[in-house]
C-alpha positions as CSV (number, residue, x, y, z in Angstrom):
1,M,100.3,111.1,120.0
2,Q,104.0,111.4,118.7
3,F,105.5,114.6,117.5
4,I,107.5,112.3,115.1
5,D,106.4,108.9,115.6
6,L,110.1,107.1,115.0
7,Q,108.4,103.7,116.2
8,A,106.0,103.6,113.3
9,Q,108.6,103.4,110.6
10,R,110.6,100.9,112.9
11,R,107.5,98.5,112.9
12,R,107.5,98.6,108.9
13,I,110.8,97.6,108.4
14,E,111.7,95.9,111.9
15,S,112.8,92.6,110.6
16,Q,115.1,94.4,107.9
17,I,116.9,96.4,110.4
18,N,117.3,93.7,113.1
19,S,118.7,91.4,110.4
20,A,121.1,94.2,109.0
21,V,122.2,95.1,112.7
22,Q,122.7,91.3,113.6
23,A,125.0,90.9,110.2
24,V,127.2,93.8,111.3
25,I,127.6,92.6,115.0
26,E,128.4,89.0,113.5
27,S,131.2,90.5,111.1
28,G,132.9,92.2,114.0
29,R,133.6,95.1,111.5
30,Y,132.0,97.8,113.7
31,V,134.1,100.6,112.4
32,L,134.4,101.9,108.7
33,G,133.0,98.3,107.6
34,P,131.5,97.3,104.2
35,E,128.4,98.7,105.1
36,V,129.7,102.2,105.3
37,G,131.3,102.3,102.1
38,E,128.0,101.1,100.5
39,V,125.9,103.6,102.3
40,E,128.3,106.6,101.1
41,K,127.9,105.1,97.3
42,Q,124.0,105.5,97.8
43,L,124.4,108.7,99.3
44,A,125.9,109.9,96.4
45,A,123.7,108.3,93.7
46,W,120.5,109.7,95.4
47,C,121.7,113.1,94.8
48,G,123.5,112.4,91.4
49,A,126.9,113.5,92.8
50,K,130.1,111.9,92.6
51,H,131.0,111.5,96.3
52,A,129.6,111.1,99.7
53,V,132.1,110.7,102.8
54,S,130.2,109.6,105.8
55,C,131.1,111.2,109.4
56,A,129.9,111.0,112.9
57,N,127.4,113.8,112.9
58,G,126.0,116.6,111.2
59,T,128.1,119.2,112.8
60,D,131.2,117.5,112.1
61,A,130.2,117.4,108.6
62,L,130.1,121.0,108.5
63,A,132.9,121.6,110.6
64,L,135.0,119.2,108.1
65,A,134.2,121.2,105.2
66,L,135.6,124.4,107.0
67,M,138.8,122.6,107.6
68,A,139.1,121.5,104.2
69,W,139.1,125.2,102.9
70,A,141.8,126.3,105.8
71,L,139.3,128.7,107.4
72,K,141.3,131.2,109.6
73,P,140.7,134.3,111.6
74,G,139.5,137.3,109.4
75,D,137.6,135.0,107.3
76,A,133.7,135.8,107.3
77,V,131.2,132.6,107.0
78,F,127.7,133.9,106.0
79,C,124.8,132.2,107.4
80,P,121.3,132.5,108.5
81,S,120.4,133.2,112.4
82,F,117.1,131.4,112.1
83,T,118.4,127.6,112.3
84,F,119.9,125.4,114.7
85,V,122.9,126.7,116.4
86,A,125.5,124.0,114.8
87,T,125.5,126.1,111.5
88,A,127.1,128.9,113.4
89,Q,128.9,127.4,116.1
90,V,131.5,125.4,113.9
91,V,132.6,128.8,112.3
92,P,134.4,130.1,115.6
93,W,136.3,126.7,115.9
94,L,138.4,127.5,113.3
95,G,138.5,131.2,114.4
96,A,136.6,132.3,111.6
97,T,133.6,134.7,112.0
98,P,129.8,134.0,111.3
99,V,128.1,136.7,109.8
100,F,124.4,136.6,110.1
101,V,121.7,137.0,107.0
102,D,118.2,137.4,107.1
103,I,115.4,135.1,105.8
104,H,112.7,134.9,103.1
105,A,109.3,135.3,104.9
106,E,107.7,132.6,102.9
107,T,110.4,129.9,103.2
108,Y,112.3,130.8,106.4
109,N,115.8,130.1,104.0
110,M,118.5,132.7,103.3
111,D,117.2,135.8,101.6
112,P,119.8,136.5,98.4
113,A,119.1,140.1,99.0
114,S,120.0,140.0,102.6
115,L,123.2,138.3,101.7
116,E,124.3,140.7,99.1
117,A,123.5,143.4,102.0
118,Q,125.6,141.7,104.4
119,I,128.4,141.2,102.2
120,A,128.8,144.6,101.0
121,R,128.7,145.5,104.8
122,V,131.5,143.3,105.7
123,K,133.5,144.4,102.7
124,A,132.9,148.3,103.4
125,E,134.0,147.7,106.9
126,G,137.1,146.0,106.0
127,R,138.0,143.9,109.1
128,L,136.9,140.6,107.4
129,T,137.4,138.6,104.1
130,P,134.1,137.0,102.8
131,K,135.2,133.4,102.1
132,V,131.9,131.0,102.4
133,V,128.4,130.8,102.5
134,I,126.6,128.2,104.5
135,A,122.8,128.0,103.1
136,V,120.5,126.0,105.1
137,D,117.3,123.9,104.0
138,L,115.3,124.4,107.0
139,F,112.4,122.5,108.0
140,G,113.3,120.3,104.8
141,Q,112.9,122.5,101.6
142,P,115.9,123.9,99.3
143,A,117.3,127.4,99.7
144,D,117.3,129.7,96.6
145,Y,120.4,127.9,95.1
146,P,120.5,129.4,91.7
147,A,120.6,133.0,93.2
148,I,122.9,132.2,96.0
149,K,125.3,130.5,93.7
150,A,125.3,133.5,91.7
151,I,126.3,135.6,94.4
152,C,128.8,133.2,95.6
153,D,130.8,133.2,92.0
154,R,130.3,136.7,91.8
155,E,132.3,137.4,94.9
156,G,134.8,134.2,94.7
157,M,133.1,132.4,97.7
158,K,132.6,128.8,98.6
159,L,128.9,127.8,99.3
160,I,128.0,124.9,101.7
161,A,124.4,123.4,101.6
162,D,123.5,122.8,105.2
163,T,121.0,119.9,104.2
164,A,120.7,118.4,107.7
165,Q,116.9,118.9,107.6
166,G,116.8,118.9,104.0
167,Y,118.5,115.6,102.7
168,G,116.5,114.5,99.7
169,C,114.7,117.9,98.6
170,T,115.0,119.2,95.2
171,L,114.5,122.6,93.2
172,N,113.6,122.3,89.7
173,G,114.5,118.9,90.1
174,K,118.2,119.1,91.2
175,H,119.8,118.5,94.5
176,P,121.6,121.3,96.7
177,S,125.0,119.6,95.8
178,D,124.3,120.5,92.0
179,W,125.1,123.7,93.1
180,A,126.8,123.8,96.3
181,D,130.7,122.8,96.8
182,I,129.6,120.8,99.4
183,A,126.5,119.5,101.2
184,T,126.4,118.5,104.5
185,T,123.8,116.5,106.1
186,S,122.9,114.9,109.4
187,F,121.4,111.4,110.3
188,F,120.2,112.4,113.9
189,P,117.0,110.0,114.4
190,A,114.6,112.6,113.9
191,K,115.5,113.6,110.7
192,P,113.8,112.7,107.5
193,L,116.6,110.3,107.0
194,G,118.0,109.4,110.6
195,C,119.7,106.6,112.1
196,Y,119.6,105.2,115.5
197,G,122.0,107.6,116.7
198,D,124.4,110.1,115.5
199,G,125.5,110.2,111.9
200,G,126.5,112.6,109.0
201,A,128.1,113.0,105.6
202,I,129.4,115.3,103.5
203,V,128.3,114.9,99.4
204,T,130.3,116.8,96.7
205,N,131.6,116.6,93.0
206,D,135.0,117.7,93.9
207,S,137.3,114.6,93.9
208,A,140.0,116.2,95.5
209,L,137.8,117.6,98.2
210,A,136.3,114.3,98.9
211,E,139.7,112.7,99.2
212,L,140.6,115.6,101.8
213,I,137.9,115.3,103.9
214,E,138.1,111.5,103.8
215,S,141.6,112.2,105.3
216,L,140.5,115.0,107.9
217,R,137.8,112.9,109.3
218,V,140.3,110.1,110.4
219,Y,143.1,112.4,112.2
220,G,144.6,113.6,108.7
221,K,145.5,110.1,107.2
222,V,147.5,109.6,104.4
223,T,145.5,109.8,101.1
224,P,145.8,107.7,98.0
225,T,147.4,110.7,96.6
226,D,149.7,111.6,99.4
227,A,151.0,108.1,98.8
228,A,151.6,108.5,95.2
229,Q,153.4,111.6,95.8
230,R,155.6,110.5,98.6
231,N,157.8,107.8,99.5
232,F,156.9,106.7,103.1
233,H,159.6,105.0,104.9
234,H,156.9,103.8,107.7
235,D,153.5,102.2,107.5
236,P,151.3,105.0,106.4
237,K,148.3,103.5,108.6
238,Y,149.7,105.5,111.4
239,L,150.9,108.4,110.1
240,S,148.9,112.1,110.3
241,L,149.9,114.5,107.4
242,R,147.3,117.4,108.4
243,V,145.5,118.1,111.4
244,G,142.0,116.4,111.7
245,M,139.7,114.8,113.9
246,N,137.9,111.5,114.6
247,S,134.7,111.5,113.2
248,R,133.7,108.2,111.6
249,L,130.2,106.8,111.1
250,D,129.7,103.5,113.0
251,T,128.9,100.3,110.8
252,I,125.7,99.6,112.6
253,Q,124.2,103.2,111.9
254,A,125.4,102.7,108.1
255,A,123.6,99.2,108.0
256,I,120.6,101.0,109.4
257,L,120.6,103.5,106.8
258,L,120.7,101.2,104.0
259,E,117.6,100.0,104.9
260,K,116.0,103.2,105.5
261,L,117.0,104.5,102.1
262,K,114.9,101.7,100.6
263,I,111.6,103.3,101.8
264,F,113.2,106.9,101.7
265,A,111.2,108.0,98.3
266,D,107.9,106.6,99.6
267,E,108.3,108.5,102.7
268,I,108.9,112.0,101.2
269,E,105.9,110.9,99.2
270,K,103.9,110.4,102.4
271,R,105.3,113.5,104.1
272,E,104.0,115.3,101.0
273,A,100.5,114.1,101.4
274,V,100.5,115.1,105.2
275,A,102.0,118.7,104.5
276,Q,99.2,119.2,101.8
277,R,96.3,117.8,104.1
278,Y,97.6,120.7,106.7
279,S,97.7,123.3,104.3
280,Q,94.2,122.6,102.8
281,A,93.0,122.8,106.5
282,L,94.7,125.5,108.1
283,R,95.0,128.0,105.0
284,G,93.4,131.3,106.1
285,K,93.1,130.2,109.6
286,V,96.3,130.7,110.9
287,R,99.0,133.6,110.5
288,R,100.8,131.8,107.7
289,V,100.9,128.3,106.5
290,P,104.3,127.1,105.2
291,G,105.3,128.3,101.6
292,V,107.7,126.2,99.1
293,I,110.0,128.4,96.9
294,A,108.9,127.7,93.2
295,G,109.9,124.7,91.6
296,G,111.0,123.0,95.2
297,Q,110.0,119.5,96.6
298,S,110.3,119.9,100.2
299,V,110.9,116.6,102.4
300,W,109.2,118.2,105.1
301,A,111.3,117.7,107.9
302,Q,109.0,119.9,110.2
303,Y,105.5,121.2,109.5
304,V,105.6,125.1,110.7
305,I,102.9,127.6,111.0
306,E,102.9,131.0,112.2
307,H,100.2,132.4,114.9
308,D,99.6,135.5,116.4
309,Q,99.1,134.2,120.0
310,R,101.8,131.3,119.1
311,D,102.4,130.8,123.1
312,G,98.8,130.5,123.9
313,L,98.1,128.2,120.8
314,Q,100.8,125.7,122.0
315,A,99.6,125.6,125.8
316,H,95.8,125.1,124.0
317,L,97.2,122.1,121.9
318,T,99.2,120.6,124.9
319,A,96.1,120.8,127.2
320,N,94.3,118.8,124.3
321,G,97.3,116.0,124.2
322,I,98.9,117.4,121.1
323,P,102.4,117.8,121.1
324,S,104.0,120.8,119.3
325,M,107.7,122.3,119.1
326,V,109.1,126.1,118.6
327,Y,111.6,126.2,116.0
328,Y,113.5,128.7,117.2
329,P,112.4,130.9,119.8
330,V,115.5,132.8,120.1
331,P,117.7,133.2,117.0
332,I,121.3,132.7,117.1
333,H,122.4,136.1,117.0
334,Q,120.3,137.0,120.1
335,Q,122.3,134.1,122.1
336,D,125.2,134.7,124.8
337,F,127.9,132.7,122.5
338,A,127.3,134.7,119.5
339,A,126.7,138.4,121.6
340,R,130.3,139.3,119.8
341,F,128.9,138.3,116.2
342,A,125.7,140.0,116.4
343,P,124.9,142.4,113.7
344,P,123.8,146.1,113.8
345,D,119.9,146.1,115.4
346,G,117.4,146.0,112.4
347,T,119.7,143.7,110.4
348,L,117.4,140.9,110.9
349,P,113.8,141.9,111.1
350,V,112.3,139.0,109.2
351,T,114.0,136.4,111.6
352,E,113.1,138.3,114.7
353,T,109.6,138.5,113.8
354,A,109.6,134.6,112.9
355,S,110.9,133.4,116.1
356,R,107.6,135.1,117.7
357,H,105.0,133.2,116.0
358,V,106.7,130.0,114.3
359,L,105.0,126.7,116.0
360,A,105.6,123.3,114.6
361,L,103.0,120.8,114.4
362,P,103.6,116.9,114.6
363,M,104.9,115.5,111.2
364,H,106.0,112.4,110.0
365,P,105.1,109.9,107.2
366,Y,102.9,107.9,109.6
367,L,100.6,110.7,110.9
368,S,97.0,109.2,110.2
369,A,94.5,111.5,108.8
370,E,92.1,111.0,112.0
371,D,95.2,112.2,113.9
372,Q,95.6,115.6,111.6
373,D,91.9,116.0,111.7
374,R,92.3,116.0,115.8
375,I,95.3,118.6,115.7
376,V,93.2,120.7,113.3
377,E,90.1,120.4,115.3
378,A,92.0,121.7,118.4
379,M,94.0,124.5,116.8
380,L,90.9,125.9,115.1
381,G,89.0,125.5,118.8
382,F,91.6,127.9,119.9
383,N,90.1,131.0,121.1
384,G,93.0,132.8,122.8
């Protein structure tokens, strides 16, 4: 049994994927070929947004957003500690400081009340200036964007939706990019919308911001606006006007994503069915089954339960041939690289409790009812 069965999806669209990849190989346009522009259009259209700019991975997507806003030492970026480390690690790249925020016990996403408390603490201390909030769509469901956006507007802060695990999720029919200044995502293969390598994208409704990020992803190249405002005496192709990076999505990966986008809506429906079967079978039998924010549609990147004897249950599942994962056993603020950013003790009680109890079960669109029955039976047979 696979934790995430990528081969089942591959078999479904194998001929389409093979044809798309072969077409790119024969074209010779391996970097920023036409498929890249097309996938950017479709990614934006999926969210009802104006722009999508692809890049090399989801971490770069976050970094490009912060670079576009010229984050610097003394700036505070508020983010959850209960998420993958990339969300926080990009912040010190620019010399800024991550400030960790607690999560909702039900959704594992950022708690607006904790966000307000951490902003107040930072302002009272007077060392840092609140600049950006990075809300994470953890395990596939949207954060509480109406509440978080209201706080950002009140405080004059920018908002990033880190939807690396949640691209395609909605809240009251709206996508995170409807609230966030920038939404970022990852196309790592295990993500609900993944390619066959690394990839990422930035989604925004701000045209000037999109143009700037497109420049930053290619060494700070000349933009159309730059060209209209200045008279260059050399070919602007080889001019860099700002410090950027090399973060381009390969054309082959874009071609793969175009084929996967065709079945993405169907796969979200299938993931929802798998999640509902799990919850019906396990509710009341474990410490907690996943809760989804009211009005939210998760893309179910993971199905995460809580159990009072998590480690024993995981060992029991392994002995029965059932894979599982712990996301995340050590919160970011307790990891070595983040020690200098750790908040006062007792600041993140929900985060620390969740890290001791969470366990992710096999989840993908092609998980059969028979395999789910086997998983549930093994879980209910645990007598730890």
